[in-house]
C-alpha atoms as one frame of an Amber mdcrd trajectory, in Angstrom:
protein
  91.206 -24.885  33.216  94.048 -26.974  34.543  93.579 -27.803  38.203  97.292
 -28.373  38.734  98.122 -24.779  37.783  96.617 -23.377  40.978  97.082 -24.556
  44.564  94.064 -25.336  46.683  92.906 -22.402  48.787  94.174 -22.534  52.367
  91.299 -21.786  54.769  91.622 -19.084  57.408  92.543 -20.053  60.959  89.558
 -21.555  62.819  88.004 -19.058  65.183  89.909 -16.079  63.837  87.691 -12.973
  63.906  86.711 -11.043  60.797  86.934  -7.270  60.612  83.324  -6.822  59.411
  81.736  -9.756  61.199  78.198  -8.826  62.268  77.801  -6.133  59.593  74.911
  -6.759  57.202  74.778  -5.180  53.755  71.696  -5.194  51.538  72.651  -4.658
  47.921  70.157  -3.215  45.443  72.745  -2.980  42.695  73.714  -4.368  39.313
  76.640  -4.423  36.888  79.976  -3.595  38.548  80.531  -0.549  40.768  77.820
  -1.160  43.383  78.116  -4.958  43.506  81.916  -4.881  43.655  81.790  -2.404
  46.553  79.640  -4.960  48.394  82.075  -7.739  47.467  84.944  -5.775  49.013
  82.980  -5.651  52.270  82.003  -9.319  52.039  85.656 -10.208  51.662  86.221
  -9.172  55.284  83.175 -10.837  56.755  80.143  -8.654  56.051  76.920 -10.566
  55.367  75.941  -9.295  51.904  72.410 -10.001  50.665  72.089  -9.302  46.955
  68.523  -8.428  45.925  67.828  -9.415  42.319  64.890  -9.223  39.964  63.156
 -12.617  39.678  64.071 -14.770  36.717  66.998 -13.137  34.956  68.630 -11.428
  37.923  71.489  -8.977  37.563  72.059  -8.369  33.844  75.805  -8.503  34.474
  75.395 -12.259  34.942  75.269 -12.631  31.175  78.464 -10.820  30.284  80.666
 -13.310  28.405  82.331 -15.661  28.434  80.401 -18.235  30.467  80.818 -21.943
  30.973  77.995 -23.886  29.258  77.029 -25.467  32.579  76.238 -22.020  34.032
  74.844 -19.646  31.393  73.658 -17.233  34.109  77.127 -16.886  35.645  79.628
 -15.450  33.224  83.218 -15.006  34.342  82.775 -11.222  34.893  79.816 -11.819
  37.227  81.684 -14.506  39.191  84.598 -12.087  39.644  82.385  -9.285  40.980
  79.953 -11.156  43.249  81.616 -13.731  45.469  80.798 -14.233  49.155  77.169
 -13.112  48.817  73.691 -14.494  49.265  71.150 -13.883  46.499  67.444 -13.297
  47.053  64.889 -12.566  44.342  62.182  -9.977  45.012  59.586  -8.395  42.783
  59.860  -4.799  43.951  56.854  -3.872  41.815  54.646  -5.843  44.185  53.656
  -4.654  47.643  54.573  -8.043  49.101  58.042  -7.853  47.582  58.531  -4.308
  48.876  57.449  -5.432  52.333  60.232  -8.015  52.352  62.702  -5.389  51.085
  61.758  -3.076  53.951  62.314  -5.900  56.421  65.756  -6.473  54.905  66.572
  -2.783  55.327  65.413  -2.955  58.952  67.854  -5.819  59.551  70.758  -4.104
  57.781  73.629  -1.836  58.688  74.349  -0.729  55.120  72.325  -0.323  51.936
  74.116  -0.051  48.585  72.185   0.980  45.489  73.191   2.065  42.009  69.936
   2.581  40.163  69.637   5.651  37.976  67.468   8.672  38.622  64.619   8.332
  41.102  64.105   4.551  40.805  64.733   3.888  44.503  62.493   6.795  45.477
  59.645   5.373  43.385  60.076   2.060  45.211  60.027   3.843  48.557  63.576
   2.652  49.208  65.440   5.969  48.934  67.576   7.234  51.797  64.785   9.164
  53.540  62.481   6.155  53.426  65.177   3.737  54.604  66.185   6.095  57.411
  62.559   6.083  58.589  62.792   2.265  58.713  66.266   2.128  60.345  67.342
   5.421  61.895  71.088   4.674  61.819  71.258   3.117  58.342  74.312   3.836
  56.199  73.032   4.343  52.664  75.486   4.396  49.756  74.261   5.644  46.392
  76.432   4.955  43.343  75.512   6.792  40.153  76.994   8.125  36.942  76.768
  11.858  37.680  75.399  12.143  41.211  71.883  11.957  42.603  71.266  15.708
  42.492  71.554  18.352  39.809  70.784  18.504  36.110  72.656  15.306  35.219
  71.126  13.078  37.903  69.034  11.077  35.424  71.776  10.577  32.827  72.776
   6.979  32.292  76.467   6.232  32.330  78.892   3.361  32.220  82.579   2.937
  32.946  83.793   3.702  29.425  81.440   6.682  29.075  82.985   8.173  32.204
  86.487   7.381  30.915  85.749   9.264  27.710  83.947  12.249  29.143  86.256
  12.872  32.109  89.377  13.311  29.978  90.802   9.950  31.020  90.785   8.734
  27.398  92.924  11.692  26.398  95.760  10.575  28.697  96.136   7.072  27.274
  97.704   5.877  24.045 100.102   7.466  21.601 100.414  11.069  20.464  99.818
  10.284  16.780  96.344   8.780  17.270  93.192   9.334  19.369  93.149   8.467
  23.047  92.056   5.013  24.133  90.124   3.522  27.009  91.653   1.359  29.699
  91.225  -2.325  28.950  89.692  -3.127  32.343  86.742  -1.350  34.048  89.027
   0.912  36.054  86.349   3.535  36.764  83.947   0.938  38.182  86.714  -0.593
  40.288  87.859   2.805  41.587  84.254   3.756  42.364  83.801   0.503  44.292
  86.994   1.093  46.243  85.965   4.642  47.148  82.439   3.499  48.076  83.721
   0.749  50.356  86.171   3.193  51.978  83.322   5.615  52.581  81.155   2.882
  54.090  83.968   1.853  56.444  84.416   5.482  57.507  80.657   5.808  58.059
  80.599   2.614  60.144  83.402   4.026  62.288  81.506   7.296  62.713  78.315
   5.450  63.624  80.190   3.391  66.228  81.263   6.675  67.889  78.039   8.669
  67.557  75.194   6.265  66.792  74.397   8.200  63.609  74.036   6.778  60.111
  74.319   8.836  56.943  73.939   8.906  53.179  76.996   8.517  50.966  77.144
   9.452  47.292  79.767   8.643  44.703  79.658   9.199  40.957  81.544   7.409
  38.197  82.500  10.785  36.739  84.238  11.762  39.987  86.117   8.473  40.093
  87.243   8.873  36.498  88.628  12.305  37.344  90.485  10.801  40.304  92.083
   8.313  37.907  93.671  11.201  36.053  95.997  11.365  39.057  98.186  14.416
  39.428  97.528  15.455  35.818  94.485  17.382  37.088  96.622  19.520  39.389
  99.274  19.935  36.715  96.609  21.534  34.547  94.782  23.556  37.198  97.854
  24.885  38.956 100.326  25.281  36.091  98.195  25.354  32.945  99.945  22.234
  31.688  97.905  20.065  29.312  98.988  16.433  29.596  99.811  14.662  26.350
  99.664  11.010  25.352 103.083   9.431  25.662 102.435   5.776  24.955 104.710
   3.661  27.132 107.123   6.534  27.766 106.898   8.470  31.016 106.151  12.196
  30.667 108.059  12.888  33.893 111.263  10.815  33.851 113.697   9.370  31.322
 114.603   6.783  30.322 111.333   5.269  31.533 109.888   3.276  28.674 109.306
  -0.088  27.031 112.250  -1.623  25.187 112.725  -4.709  23.058 115.443  -7.221
  23.896 116.606  -9.850  21.423 113.604 -12.027  22.255 110.898 -10.163  24.197
 109.696  -6.727  25.371 110.419  -5.327  28.808 110.020  -2.129  30.777 112.574
   0.031  32.586 111.759   2.799  35.067 114.544   5.298  35.737 112.720   7.412
  38.293 115.782   9.414  39.323 119.383  10.159  38.351 120.876   7.582  40.707
 118.972   4.802  38.964 120.056   6.199  35.598 123.689   6.067  36.697 123.347
   2.425  37.765 121.652   1.580  34.466 124.440   3.063  32.387 127.425   1.895
  34.444 126.379  -1.417  35.999 123.929  -2.737  33.420 125.004  -1.306  30.061
 128.678  -0.700  30.854 128.396   2.698  29.166 130.011   5.253  31.525 129.991
   7.761  28.682 126.200   7.930  28.906 126.360   8.271  32.678 128.975  11.036
  32.554 127.472  13.093  29.748 126.855  16.446  31.501 123.462  16.878  29.863
 122.210  13.339  30.344 123.357  13.288  33.959 120.537  15.751  34.701 116.868
  14.760  34.651 115.763  17.759  32.576 118.578  17.129  30.116 117.490  13.529
  29.673 113.925  14.669  29.083 115.099  17.134  26.423 117.070  14.396  24.623
 114.610  11.604  25.392 114.225  10.240  21.869 117.971  10.241  21.228 118.568
   8.436  24.526 115.811   5.933  23.820 117.254   5.092  20.399 120.724   4.580
  21.875 119.453   2.275  24.602 117.259   0.331  22.206 120.247  -0.444  19.968
 122.064  -1.865  22.991 119.126  -3.800  24.462 118.291  -5.627  21.228 121.705
  -7.296  21.176 120.980  -9.627  24.111 117.984 -11.710  25.284 115.780 -10.656
  28.187 117.317 -13.234  30.540 120.664 -11.467  30.169 119.246  -8.018  30.903
 116.912  -9.246  33.634 119.802 -10.546  35.727 121.878  -7.395  35.290 118.959
  -5.038  35.960 118.016  -6.932  39.108 121.599  -6.954  40.394 121.911  -3.203
  39.808 118.539  -2.490  41.501 117.090  -0.871  38.402 113.276  -1.206  38.483
 112.286  -3.288  35.446 109.877  -5.949  34.327 109.118  -8.312  31.507 105.989
  -7.138  29.692 103.664 -10.086  30.215 100.302 -11.126  28.952  97.602 -11.481
  31.603  97.629 -15.326  31.403 101.382 -15.292  31.973 101.081 -12.819  34.850
  98.450 -14.905  36.660 100.768 -17.924  36.486 104.003 -16.061  37.188 106.469
 -16.761  40.007 105.414 -13.494  41.628 101.738 -14.532  41.609 102.610 -17.948
  43.041 104.760 -16.386  45.748 101.849 -14.177  46.809  99.341 -17.048  46.512
  97.363 -14.641  44.370  95.443 -17.335  42.465  94.144 -20.462  44.140  91.230
 -22.800  43.531  88.028 -23.181  45.548  85.179 -25.683  45.485  82.174 -24.982
  43.262  78.798 -26.770  43.417  78.434 -27.094  39.634  81.946 -27.064  38.167
  83.715 -28.878  40.987  86.225 -26.044  41.369  86.929 -22.567  40.041  89.966
 -20.272  40.228  89.959 -17.662  42.971  91.855 -14.369  42.614  92.580 -13.023
  46.082  91.940  -9.363  46.843  95.176  -7.473  47.596  94.771  -6.522  51.258
  95.886  -8.937  53.988  95.056  -8.357  57.659  97.038 -10.163  60.318  94.494
 -10.272  63.154  91.291 -10.404  61.096  92.009 -12.434  57.953  89.645 -12.282
  55.011  86.591 -14.505  54.919  87.007 -17.838  53.195  85.824 -17.287  49.623
  82.470 -18.596  48.446  81.474 -18.700  44.769  79.069 -16.095  43.441  75.441
 -17.197  43.931  73.012 -18.309  41.271  69.856 -16.219  40.858  67.920 -16.317
  44.117  69.694 -19.394  45.457  69.519 -18.099  49.045  65.981 -16.713  49.023
  64.506 -19.223  51.476  67.579 -19.095  53.714  67.501 -15.294  53.937  63.775
 -15.204  54.617  63.950 -17.923  57.275  67.271 -17.459  59.042  67.731 -13.693
  58.601  64.177 -12.346  58.722  62.610 -15.135  60.758  59.780 -15.865  58.343
  57.945 -19.133  58.843  57.457 -21.690  56.083  53.795 -20.697  55.641  54.662
 -17.060  55.011  57.430 -17.979  52.586  55.036 -20.245  50.699  52.467 -17.451
  50.538  55.037 -14.947  49.261  55.996 -17.383  46.553  52.345 -18.000  45.666
  51.725 -14.229  45.478  54.668 -13.799  43.081  56.674 -11.613  45.455  59.697
 -13.885  45.033  59.306 -14.525  41.324
């Protein structure tokens, strides 16, 4: 890591309120969907207490790569768990469960993503937590829902991608479908869960009533199919894999200039006209009676693509970039992720900064997309090590005295 690549994080204005200040979230979750939902809430000021198994903690901690100084904090874990406090509890012990119940009593929101009836066996299911805190908001994240014949099936992001039909939409027509490179189902599930929690908090503020929320990875994967679901259900259309070409507009595709690949999106006929006349200086393509119409361009898509590719390969990207920008034709260089994170656009948005870290000195910080003018996001804190905040949570949050904490530790409730 090169420190000079990323500016130092600029702290929020002193005294500025946070949108979720005063909201406490207790997270009984591991891997991505549940923990990242809690991170989204922590980003705007919620106090998130992550409950982990003593010793190893969340198994997601060990997803590679990791810096040798922190083998229990791989880069994926750091990404998914910032701005939290970590406490270790042995939920198989009565003492550990007693602490967990006290945490629930202090909380506004519980997030869990254990499979099957695990939380029920611990006595931490929604009914039990509601008996402890009558207005608790309880969010259950699972693979296939908490009820029904598939409730106990294990599932992960890529399993949901495959089974939901999402695989079938991605890739090229002459080969099998492929998964998305990032955990898009987990991220979508986290986004939907956090939205649901915010809605439930708003409802509770009006009525005083909590509620249980459920979200399944399978549902989120289906959402990611976008309007293809309605195309099939309403019109009987079966979406096909189109690679980098759009199935809806043309010419919308990836092209190769003389030196690098780029992407052009001609979402309507006006953009197509500007592409042909102002960028390519080919009025014949613009005035062709068939190509002037969207459906005609779709019918002759391959012919049009081949014609444009012959033109584009004659000049470098810098040449086309300037002309495309001037003509207001949506386009982009096809970048690698390292290039994108260091791009002028990323710098302009202050997307990546650096923050202090107790072990490494500093780490990069990738800002979440939403900005709020009156209630700016919380200043970022690095993801916690296993149980690093156990004593702090027990003392400052639950009000336990030093003798009780020592006894819990002696009894093995804390690991």
